[in-house]
C-alpha positions, -999 to +999 in steps of 0.1 A: +000+000+000+028+024+009+047+016-023+017+023-045+012+056-026+048+066-032+046+056-069+014+077-072+031+107-057+061+103-080+039+100-111+019+131-100+050+151-096+064+140-129+030+148-146+030+183-131+066+189-142+057+176-177+026+198-179+045+229-168+072+224-194+048+218-224+031+251-228+023+250-265-014+259-270-035+233-288-070+229-300-089+196-300-125+187-307-140+167-278-174+153-288-180+182-311-168+209-287-135+228-293-112+227-264-082+252-262-055+242-238-018+236-235-004+203-247+009+194-213-025+198-196-042+178-223-017+149-221-019+149-183-057+150-184-056+120-208-033+102-183-057+109-155-087+098-175-069+065-183-061+059-146-098+065-137-110+042-164-086+015-153-098+018-117-134+016-129-127-016-150-109-032-120-138-027-096-163-053-108-139-083-105-127-071-071-163-067-058-172-101-072-143-118-055-151-102-022-187-114-025-175-149-033-151-148-003-179-137+020-202-165+008-174-190+013-168-178+049-205-179+057-207-215+044-177-225+064-191-209+095-225-227+090-206-260+085-186-254+117-217-246+136-234-277+123-205-299+133-203-282+167-240-289+173-237-325+163-207-329+186-224-312+216-257-332+210-237-364+208-219-356+240-251-348+259-268-380+246-240-401+262-247-390+297 
């Protein structure tokens, strides 16, 4: 977790440095709307959008695996409870 945080800070600092050094104005058409901005800002914005899309595409498998793990734990707990009940019932029946 700490390593990813450090890497994120390094990438952010490098992106800010890149954006501050590329000040050439550009115009792009974004869904029919003209956007006037410096090349550094546009490239860093594209990088940020890519990171956000990557996170969004990673979320469904992570959520699915967490749900699967919770179901498995619940089944294991039910199984352990059932075995415990059988054991305590068997013990009480012997007396």
